[in-house]
TORLUM-920982 format. One record per residue (C-alpha): residue in one letter; x, y, z. Coordinates in steps of 0.2 Angstrom, whole numbers. Layout:
# TORLUM-920982
{node a; {X; Y; Z}}
...
***
This chain:
# TORLUM-920982
{node m; {-135; 117; -48}}
{node e; {-149; 105; -54}}
{node l; {-143; 87; -51}}
{node k; {-156; 81; -64}}
{node q; {-145; 89; -77}}
{node y; {-133; 75; -73}}
{node a; {-146; 60; -72}}
{node p; {-135; 44; -74}}
{node l; {-138; 32; -88}}
{node p; {-131; 15; -92}}
{node l; {-117; 14; -105}}
{node d; {-121; 8; -122}}
{node r; {-116; -10; -124}}
{node d; {-106; -6; -139}}
{node w; {-95; 6; -129}}
{node l; {-87; -8; -118}}
{node s; {-91; -24; -126}}
{node s; {-89; -42; -119}}
{node f; {-74; -43; -131}}
{node d; {-66; -28; -122}}
{node t; {-68; -35; -105}}
{node y; {-62; -52; -111}}
{node l; {-46; -45; -117}}
{node i; {-43; -34; -101}}
{node g; {-47; -50; -91}}
{node e; {-35; -60; -102}}
{node g; {-21; -47; -99}}
{node t; {-19; -44; -118}}
{node d; {-28; -27; -120}}
{node e; {-15; -16; -127}}
{node r; {-26; 0; -127}}
{node a; {-37; -2; -111}}
{node y; {-36; 17; -109}}
{node e; {-48; 19; -124}}
{node k; {-62; 11; -114}}
{node l; {-58; 12; -95}}
{node g; {-57; 29; -87}}
{node a; {-68; 44; -91}}
{node h; {-72; 48; -110}}
{node l; {-81; 62; -118}}
{node v; {-94; 54; -129}}
{node h; {-111; 56; -137}}
{node m; {-123; 43; -130}}
{node h; {-141; 41; -128}}
{node d; {-143; 56; -140}}
{node q; {-134; 67; -127}}
{node d; {-116; 73; -124}}
{node g; {-108; 67; -108}}
{node v; {-95; 56; -100}}
{node a; {-93; 37; -100}}
{node f; {-85; 31; -84}}
{node a; {-78; 13; -82}}
{node v; {-67; 7; -68}}
{node w; {-61; -10; -63}}
{node a; {-65; -14; -44}}
{node p; {-71; -32; -43}}
{node n; {-71; -33; -24}}
{node a; {-81; -17; -21}}
{node r; {-98; -18; -14}}
{node q; {-103; -2; -22}}
{node v; {-94; 11; -33}}
{node s; {-101; 29; -37}}
{node v; {-94; 44; -47}}
{node i; {-93; 59; -36}}
{node g; {-88; 77; -40}}
{node d; {-92; 95; -40}}
{node f; {-107; 91; -51}}
{node n; {-116; 81; -38}}
{node r; {-108; 90; -23}}
{node w; {-98; 75; -19}}
{node n; {-113; 65; -15}}
{node q; {-109; 46; -16}}
{node q; {-128; 42; -17}}
{node s; {-131; 52; -33}}
{node h; {-122; 42; -46}}
{node a; {-120; 24; -42}}
{node m; {-111; 14; -56}}
{node q; {-117; -2; -63}}
{node p; {-108; -18; -59}}
{node s; {-103; -32; -71}}
{node d; {-97; -50; -71}}
{node s; {-80; -44; -76}}
{node g; {-78; -33; -61}}
{node i; {-79; -17; -71}}
{node w; {-91; -4; -65}}
{node t; {-99; 8; -78}}
{node l; {-110; 23; -80}}
{node f; {-114; 37; -92}}
{node i; {-117; 54; -85}}
{node p; {-125; 67; -98}}
{node g; {-120; 85; -97}}
{node l; {-102; 83; -90}}
{node r; {-89; 93; -99}}
{node e; {-70; 94; -101}}
{node f; {-61; 100; -85}}
{node d; {-74; 94; -73}}
{node v; {-67; 85; -58}}
{node y; {-72; 68; -51}}
{node k; {-67; 53; -41}}
{node y; {-73; 36; -38}}
{node c; {-81; 33; -21}}
{node i; {-78; 15; -17}}
{node t; {-88; 5; -4}}
{node t; {-78; -10; 2}}
{node q; {-85; -27; 7}}
{node s; {-83; -21; 25}}
{node g; {-94; -6; 22}}
{node q; {-80; 7; 23}}
{node t; {-79; 20; 10}}
{node q; {-64; 28; 1}}
{node d; {-62; 41; -12}}
{node k; {-50; 36; -26}}
{node a; {-43; 45; -41}}
{node d; {-46; 36; -58}}
{node p; {-32; 24; -62}}
{node y; {-35; 28; -80}}
{node g; {-38; 47; -78}}
{node f; {-30; 57; -91}}
{node a; {-28; 73; -80}}
{node m; {-27; 77; -62}}
{node e; {-29; 92; -51}}
{node e; {-14; 101; -45}}
{node r; {-6; 95; -29}}
{node p; {-11; 94; -15}}
{node r; {-28; 90; -22}}
{node t; {-30; 73; -30}}
{node g; {-45; 73; -40}}
{node s; {-46; 67; -58}}
{node v; {-50; 79; -72}}
{node i; {-60; 75; -87}}
{node a; {-49; 78; -102}}
{node n; {-50; 78; -121}}
{node l; {-34; 71; -128}}
{node e; {-40; 72; -146}}
{node r; {-42; 90; -149}}
{node y; {-23; 95; -151}}
{node e; {-17; 96; -169}}
{node w; {0; 89; -171}}
{node q; {13; 97; -182}}
{node d; {27; 84; -181}}
{node s; {23; 73; -196}}
{node e; {41; 75; -204}}
{node w; {49; 69; -187}}
{node m; {37; 55; -186}}
{node a; {40; 49; -203}}
{node t; {59; 49; -201}}
{node r; {60; 44; -182}}
{node k; {65; 26; -186}}
{node q; {80; 31; -195}}
{node r; {85; 45; -183}}
{node q; {84; 33; -168}}
{node s; {92; 18; -176}}
{node l; {106; 10; -166}}
{node e; {118; 16; -179}}
{node s; {113; 34; -176}}
{node p; {120; 47; -164}}
{node i; {110; 47; -148}}
{node s; {116; 60; -135}}
{node i; {103; 62; -121}}
{node y; {101; 78; -110}}
{node e; {92; 71; -94}}
{node v; {81; 84; -86}}
{node h; {70; 86; -71}}
{node l; {58; 99; -78}}
{node g; {54; 106; -61}}
{node s; {71; 111; -57}}
{node w; {80; 115; -73}}
{node r; {76; 133; -71}}
{node k; {65; 143; -59}}
{node m; {55; 159; -64}}
{node a; {54; 174; -52}}
{node d; {37; 176; -46}}
{node e; {29; 190; -35}}
{node k; {18; 178; -26}}
{node w; {28; 162; -24}}
{node g; {46; 170; -25}}
{node l; {51; 156; -37}}
{node r; {40; 145; -48}}
{node y; {41; 132; -61}}
{node l; {42; 135; -79}}
{node s; {26; 129; -88}}
{node y; {27; 117; -102}}
{node r; {25; 131; -115}}
{node e; {39; 141; -106}}
{node l; {50; 126; -106}}
{node a; {47; 124; -125}}
{node d; {53; 142; -127}}
{node q; {68; 140; -116}}
{node l; {73; 122; -114}}
{node i; {72; 117; -132}}
{node p; {83; 131; -139}}
{node y; {96; 127; -126}}
{node v; {97; 109; -129}}
{node l; {98; 112; -148}}
{node d; {112; 124; -145}}
{node m; {121; 111; -134}}
{node g; {120; 99; -148}}
{node y; {110; 85; -140}}
{node t; {99; 73; -150}}
{node h; {86; 69; -136}}
{node i; {78; 76; -120}}
{node e; {75; 63; -107}}
{node m; {63; 68; -93}}
{node l; {62; 62; -76}}
{node p; {44; 55; -74}}
{node i; {31; 68; -77}}
{node a; {16; 57; -73}}
{node e; {7; 65; -59}}
{node h; {15; 62; -42}}
{node p; {10; 70; -25}}
{node y; {28; 72; -18}}
{node e; {41; 83; -25}}
{node g; {55; 74; -16}}
{node s; {51; 58; -26}}
{node w; {56; 67; -42}}
{node g; {41; 59; -50}}
{node y; {46; 41; -47}}
{node q; {31; 38; -35}}
{node v; {17; 40; -47}}
{node l; {-1; 43; -43}}
{node g; {-9; 46; -60}}
{node f; {-1; 34; -72}}
{node f; {-10; 41; -87}}
{node a; {-9; 60; -82}}
{node p; {5; 72; -86}}
{node t; {8; 82; -70}}
{node s; {-3; 98; -69}}
{node r; {12; 107; -61}}
{node f; {17; 113; -78}}
{node g; {0; 114; -87}}
{node p; {-14; 104; -94}}
{node p; {-11; 89; -106}}
{node q; {-12; 99; -122}}
{node d; {2; 110; -116}}
{node f; {13; 94; -113}}
{node m; {8; 89; -131}}
{node y; {14; 106; -137}}
{node f; {31; 104; -129}}
{node v; {33; 87; -137}}
{node d; {27; 94; -153}}
{node r; {40; 108; -152}}
{node c; {54; 96; -148}}
{node h; {50; 86; -164}}
{node q; {48; 101; -175}}
{node a; {66; 106; -169}}
{node g; {73; 89; -172}}
{node l; {74; 83; -154}}
{node g; {68; 66; -148}}
{node v; {58; 65; -131}}
{node i; {61; 50; -119}}
{node l; {50; 48; -104}}
{node d; {56; 39; -88}}
{node w; {42; 26; -85}}
{node v; {39; 18; -68}}
{node p; {31; 0; -69}}
{node a; {41; -6; -54}}
{node h; {30; 1; -40}}
{node f; {17; 14; -34}}
{node p; {15; 24; -18}}
{node k; {3; 21; -4}}
{node d; {-6; 37; -5}}
{node g; {-24; 36; -1}}
{node a; {-31; 42; -17}}
{node g; {-20; 30; -28}}
{node l; {-20; 12; -32}}
{node n; {-15; 5; -15}}
{node n; {-30; -5; -7}}
{node f; {-40; 1; -22}}
{node d; {-56; -8; -19}}
{node g; {-53; -13; -1}}
{node t; {-40; -26; -7}}
{node q; {-23; -26; -14}}
{node l; {-30; -26; -31}}
{node y; {-14; -20; -40}}
{node a; {-1; -27; -28}}
{node h; {1; -43; -19}}
{node a; {-8; -45; -2}}
{node n; {8; -54; 5}}
{node p; {21; -41; 11}}
{node l; {34; -53; 6}}
{node q; {29; -50; -12}}
{node g; {19; -34; -12}}
{node e; {30; -21; -4}}
{node h; {47; -12; -7}}
{node q; {53; -11; 10}}
{node d; {67; 2; 5}}
{node w; {55; 14; -3}}
{node g; {39; 11; 6}}
{node t; {30; 8; -10}}
{node m; {19; -6; -17}}
{node i; {25; -19; -30}}
{node f; {13; -22; -45}}
{node n; {6; -40; -46}}
{node y; {13; -44; -63}}
{node s; {4; -61; -63}}
{node r; {-13; -53; -63}}
{node n; {-20; -51; -80}}
{node e; {-29; -34; -77}}
{node v; {-13; -27; -70}}
{node r; {-4; -33; -85}}
{node s; {-16; -24; -96}}
{node f; {-15; -8; -86}}
{node l; {4; -8; -88}}
{node i; {5; -13; -106}}
{node s; {-8; 0; -110}}
{node n; {1; 13; -100}}
{node a; {17; 11; -109}}
{node l; {8; 12; -126}}
{node f; {-2; 27; -120}}
{node w; {12; 39; -119}}
{node l; {19; 34; -136}}
{node d; {2; 35; -144}}
{node k; {-7; 50; -136}}
{node y; {9; 61; -133}}
{node h; {20; 55; -148}}
{node l; {34; 51; -136}}
{node d; {50; 43; -144}}
{node g; {55; 31; -130}}
{node l; {53; 25; -113}}
{node r; {67; 23; -100}}
{node v; {61; 10; -88}}
{node d; {66; 14; -70}}
{node a; {72; 1; -58}}
{node v; {71; -14; -69}}
{node a; {82; -24; -57}}
{node s; {70; -22; -43}}
{node m; {57; -30; -55}}
{node l; {68; -45; -60}}
{node y; {73; -52; -43}}
{node l; {61; -58; -30}}
{node d; {74; -55; -17}}
{node y; {79; -38; -22}}
{node s; {85; -29; -7}}
{node r; {78; -43; 4}}
{node r; {87; -54; 17}}
{node e; {84; -73; 19}}
{node g; {67; -77; 24}}
{node q; {60; -60; 17}}
{node w; {55; -66; 0}}
{node i; {45; -80; -8}}
{node p; {54; -91; -22}}
{node n; {46; -93; -39}}
{node c; {38; -110; -43}}
{node y; {55; -117; -48}}
{node g; {63; -112; -31}}
{node g; {72; -98; -40}}
{node r; {74; -79; -36}}
{node e; {68; -73; -54}}
{node n; {52; -64; -55}}
{node l; {45; -74; -69}}
{node a; {29; -64; -71}}
{node a; {39; -47; -71}}
{node i; {51; -55; -85}}
{node s; {36; -60; -95}}
{node l; {28; -42; -93}}
{node l; {44; -33; -98}}
{node q; {45; -44; -114}}
{node k; {27; -42; -118}}
{node v; {29; -23; -116}}
{node n; {44; -22; -127}}
{node e; {35; -33; -140}}
{node v; {20; -22; -140}}
{node v; {27; -5; -141}}
{node h; {40; -10; -154}}
{node g; {27; -18; -164}}
{node v; {15; -4; -164}}
{node f; {28; 10; -165}}
{node p; {44; 4; -175}}
{node g; {58; 15; -171}}
{node i; {54; 20; -153}}
{node l; {67; 17; -140}}
{node t; {65; 7; -124}}
{node i; {80; 9; -112}}
{node a; {82; -2; -96}}
{node e; {90; 5; -80}}
{node e; {96; -12; -75}}
{node s; {110; -12; -63}}
{node t; {115; -31; -62}}
{node a; {122; -43; -75}}
{node w; {106; -50; -80}}
{node p; {109; -57; -98}}
{node m; {102; -51; -114}}
{node v; {92; -36; -108}}
{node s; {94; -28; -125}}
{node r; {92; -43; -135}}
{node p; {76; -48; -144}}
{node t; {63; -58; -135}}
{node t; {63; -71; -149}}
{node f; {81; -76; -142}}
{node g; {76; -76; -124}}
{node g; {80; -58; -121}}
{node l; {70; -44; -113}}
{node g; {68; -35; -129}}
{node f; {74; -17; -124}}
{node s; {83; -6; -137}}
{node l; {96; -1; -125}}
{node k; {103; -3; -107}}
{node w; {111; 9; -95}}
{node n; {129; 4; -93}}
{node m; {130; 5; -74}}
{node g; {146; -4; -73}}
{node w; {155; 8; -84}}
{node m; {148; 22; -74}}
{node h; {154; 15; -57}}
{node d; {171; 10; -64}}
{node t; {174; 27; -73}}
{node l; {169; 38; -58}}
{node g; {179; 27; -46}}
{node y; {195; 29; -57}}
{node m; {192; 48; -59}}
{node q; {190; 51; -40}}
{node a; {207; 43; -37}}
{node d; {221; 55; -36}}
{node p; {231; 54; -52}}
{node i; {246; 48; -43}}
{node y; {237; 32; -38}}
{node r; {228; 30; -55}}
{node r; {241; 18; -61}}
{node y; {235; 6; -48}}
{node k; {217; 7; -54}}
{node h; {221; 6; -73}}
{node n; {211; -10; -75}}
{node q; {195; -1; -70}}
{node m; {195; 9; -86}}
{node t; {199; -6; -97}}
{node f; {188; -19; -89}}
{node g; {172; -12; -97}}
{node m; {178; -18; -114}}
{node l; {177; -36; -108}}
{node y; {158; -34; -109}}
{node a; {155; -18; -119}}
{node f; {146; -27; -133}}
{node h; {136; -40; -123}}
{node e; {122; -27; -123}}
{node n; {117; -11; -132}}
{node f; {124; 1; -119}}
{node v; {120; 19; -115}}
{node l; {134; 28; -105}}
{node p; {125; 37; -91}}
{node l; {130; 51; -79}}
{node s; {113; 53; -72}}
{node h; {104; 62; -58}}
{node d; {108; 47; -46}}
{node e; {126; 52; -46}}
{node v; {124; 70; -40}}
{node v; {111; 68; -26}}
{node h; {110; 63; -8}}
{node g; {127; 69; -3}}
{node k; {137; 62; -17}}
{node g; {141; 79; -23}}
{node s; {142; 86; -41}}
{node l; {153; 78; -54}}
{node l; {165; 93; -53}}
{node n; {166; 90; -34}}
{node k; {170; 72; -36}}
{node m; {186; 76; -46}}
{node p; {202; 77; -36}}
{node g; {215; 91; -35}}
{node d; {214; 110; -35}}
{node e; {202; 120; -44}}
{node w; {211; 119; -61}}
{node q; {213; 100; -59}}
{node k; {195; 97; -55}}
{node f; {190; 106; -71}}
{node a; {203; 97; -81}}
{node n; {198; 80; -74}}
{node l; {180; 83; -78}}
{node r; {185; 88; -96}}
{node v; {196; 73; -99}}
{node m; {182; 62; -92}}
{node y; {169; 69; -104}}
{node g; {181; 68; -119}}
{node y; {184; 49; -114}}
{node m; {165; 46; -112}}
{node w; {160; 54; -129}}
{node a; {173; 44; -138}}
{node y; {170; 28; -130}}
{node a; {158; 15; -137}}
{node g; {140; 18; -132}}
{node k; {126; 31; -133}}
{node k; {128; 46; -121}}
{node l; {117; 53; -107}}
{node l; {122; 68; -96}}
{node f; {111; 75; -82}}
{node m; {107; 94; -82}}
{node g; {119; 105; -74}}
{node n; {134; 94; -77}}
{node e; {136; 101; -94}}
{node f; {143; 117; -86}}
{node a; {151; 109; -71}}
{node q; {139; 115; -58}}
{node w; {148; 115; -41}}
{node q; {133; 111; -30}}
{node e; {124; 94; -31}}
{node w; {107; 93; -38}}
{node n; {93; 101; -27}}
{node h; {76; 97; -34}}
{node d; {69; 112; -24}}
{node a; {80; 124; -33}}
{node g; {85; 129; -51}}
{node l; {102; 125; -58}}
{node d; {116; 136; -54}}
{node w; {115; 146; -70}}
{node a; {126; 160; -62}}
{node a; {141; 148; -63}}
{node l; {142; 153; -81}}
{node t; {149; 169; -76}}
{node g; {165; 159; -73}}
{node e; {177; 156; -88}}
{node r; {180; 138; -83}}
{node h; {162; 134; -82}}
{node r; {159; 141; -99}}
{node g; {174; 131; -105}}
{node v; {166; 115; -100}}
{node q; {149; 120; -107}}
{node r; {158; 124; -124}}
{node l; {167; 107; -123}}
{node v; {151; 97; -121}}
{node r; {144; 107; -135}}
{node d; {159; 103; -147}}
{node l; {159; 85; -141}}
{node n; {141; 83; -146}}
{node r; {144; 92; -163}}
{node v; {159; 80; -167}}
{node y; {150; 65; -161}}
{node r; {135; 69; -172}}
{node d; {145; 73; -187}}
{node r; {158; 59; -187}}
{node a; {151; 42; -190}}
{node p; {166; 33; -182}}
{node l; {159; 40; -165}}
{node h; {142; 33; -166}}
{node e; {139; 21; -181}}
{node v; {146; 5; -174}}
{node d; {143; 6; -155}}
{node f; {138; -11; -151}}
{node n; {151; -22; -160}}
{node w; {170; -25; -159}}
{node t; {172; -19; -177}}
{node g; {169; -2; -171}}
{node f; {183; -1; -157}}
{node s; {201; -6; -156}}
{node w; {213; -3; -142}}
{node i; {230; 5; -148}}
{node e; {237; 4; -131}}
{node a; {227; -2; -116}}
{node n; {241; -6; -104}}
{node d; {251; 10; -101}}
{node a; {247; 11; -83}}
{node d; {263; 20; -78}}
{node n; {258; 35; -88}}
{node s; {239; 33; -85}}
{node v; {236; 35; -104}}
{node f; {223; 26; -115}}
{node s; {223; 26; -134}}
{node f; {211; 18; -146}}
{node v; {203; 19; -163}}
{node r; {184; 21; -167}}
{node y; {179; 14; -184}}
{node a; {163; 18; -194}}
{node r; {155; 4; -205}}
{node d; {167; 9; -218}}
{node r; {184; 5; -209}}
{node e; {193; 18; -220}}
{node d; {183; 30; -210}}
{node f; {190; 31; -192}}
{node i; {196; 43; -178}}
{node v; {210; 41; -165}}
{node v; {208; 45; -147}}
{node v; {221; 47; -134}}
{node c; {217; 52; -116}}
{node n; {230; 57; -103}}
{node f; {224; 55; -85}}
{node t; {238; 63; -76}}
{node p; {242; 82; -74}}
{node v; {259; 80; -83}}
{node v; {263; 85; -101}}
{node r; {270; 70; -110}}
{node s; {281; 75; -125}}
{node n; {285; 64; -140}}
{node y; {272; 51; -134}}
{node r; {271; 39; -148}}
{node i; {257; 28; -153}}
{node g; {253; 17; -168}}
{node v; {240; 22; -180}}
{node p; {231; 16; -195}}
{node r; {239; 23; -211}}
{node a; {234; 40; -217}}
{node a; {243; 56; -223}}
{node g; {244; 63; -206}}
{node y; {232; 68; -192}}
{node t; {224; 84; -185}}
{node e; {215; 88; -168}}
{node l; {196; 88; -169}}
{node i; {195; 89; -150}}
{node n; {208; 94; -137}}
{node s; {200; 97; -120}}
{node d; {215; 107; -114}}
{node l; {212; 121; -126}}
{node e; {211; 138; -119}}
{node i; {193; 140; -125}}
{node y; {188; 126; -114}}
{node g; {197; 133; -99}}
{node g; {213; 123; -101}}
{node g; {231; 127; -102}}
{node g; {232; 128; -121}}
{node v; {245; 113; -124}}
{node k; {242; 107; -141}}
{node n; {249; 98; -156}}
{node p; {254; 106; -173}}
{node e; {239; 108; -185}}
{node h; {246; 94; -196}}
{node i; {253; 80; -186}}
{node e; {266; 71; -197}}
{node l; {265; 52; -200}}
{node i; {280; 41; -196}}
{node a; {281; 27; -208}}
{node e; {286; 14; -195}}
{node a; {275; 1; -187}}
{node w; {270; 3; -169}}
{node h; {258; -5; -157}}
{node n; {253; -18; -171}}
{node q; {249; -3; -183}}
{node e; {256; 0; -199}}
{node c; {262; 18; -195}}
{node s; {264; 29; -180}}
{node i; {263; 47; -174}}
{node a; {272; 57; -160}}
{node l; {261; 68; -149}}
{node t; {262; 80; -136}}
{node l; {249; 75; -123}}
{node p; {242; 89; -113}}
{node p; {239; 87; -95}}
{node l; {223; 79; -89}}
{node a; {216; 80; -107}}
{node a; {208; 70; -121}}
{node l; {213; 71; -139}}
{node i; {201; 66; -153}}
{node l; {212; 65; -169}}
{node q; {205; 66; -187}}
{node p; {216; 57; -200}}
{node l; {220; 67; -216}}
{node r; {217; 59; -232}}
{node p; {231; 58; -246}}
***
């Protein structure tokens, strides 16, 4: 290989202007990925790659790779007053591998992946890969034109949460079992999610990560979709296929921390460039990771740009932001004396708050209609309220309180549920303080917690019935929906990221019944406006009877914007058939069952009401009329009013 073929040249001044470096240094550059990193360009009358990396405390930075036999002396970069090092190397092409060799002020050298690199080698290698993100031809114009309407807060949003590496494994002669590729996932996952009636797929982080057991939450390449499943264009193909099928795609995004891996951001230029130097500020002790320095302008540009990048280059429809609580509190998981208060003496991380607000302002401003979803586990106020009112600006927030209370109630033996009745009604005291998603996520089925099915009490029949009534309650309750993969068919085992889901369970009739119930719940949820149109206001929900603790029965009405359009929900959380159970209802000509989770097709006992449930012209429960029902054991009923 002739090194003269790759004789380095300085960058054109127009490529990375003083205005660009000013915005990056100010922390307001929303698209720093367009200039930093490695870009295929035509410069100095030659095709090649423009490199730019921020390393202000380095003594020297060089580009190394196969093209120069990883020789740190061959392609030294040019420094600047902004701390950004640059170089143009003619002749480099897409798919060439590179790193930055950084010489610290102490004279030590370290090889680093590109913080803005668009692709990376497959683990365990950690080199960055030159990628052209502009050559994919998108076919999703119809989806993009209608996305704002499809993802409005009045629209049905039912999310299938997926870990791409363990949804399904493929038999392989060499490896025994292997991952599905992005293209194979497009052919198998998308039809399945469509058949199940979901509106969105949410993926655990697919940004490049070195350790399987982190599930993607310890990111090495923030701008690189993992090469485990294929190159960047194949991930674009997967998203494109989702959109053509009418599915939205949400990515778990991780601005809370980064790992200490040697090729990553940690100690990048010999200093804690992206984190705080003080361990009282700069390290997550529980996770062994580094906390971003949100007050540093160049780090803010990095994170703001990263959020926008996934929406821009990969047409993603939303970001679910991981571990928001760990960002908001300086004393998160720390004892007294292990943290540094803010300038006012408080525990709030003011820089992180400002960053989250800025990210939400930018992404919603550039891409109206996208979703940002906060995994925030505390009572921090106004997470999903506009920044103009002092909120954080998220579209939605995971309702962790609802999840904990509901699972706590469901895990109790039905004979004791009367003493836990308030756990199920308490959530309505704050249900409309935020725009909530009801999450039964991966976090609830790992680390010895067991599967959702195994959390349920009783014998096998009762376990399945308990799970079915919980799903019926969840889909009828106010809030958007999220269910982690495998729970839709009641997998017995807790999730194992090293193995595929237990698809063999579907040979069992009860597992198929739960799967069919989830499919039908999604169908009814999408088709019936009262179940999704007014999720975030009291006008969409009204208790019929919230206090029948002795029978462990809950009944309520869900209303659409047009209050003449409503459904009635009754849930019996005991394994007892209750005959002639009377509830008050809004006036109608009678009622019929839309969903009965005890039907035999769902694996239940088949206890049901007549096709036409007669109206009783007598007031009850502060309603004008009433009906008498047969309540199946451990079952949810969703009732459709019949019009005169």
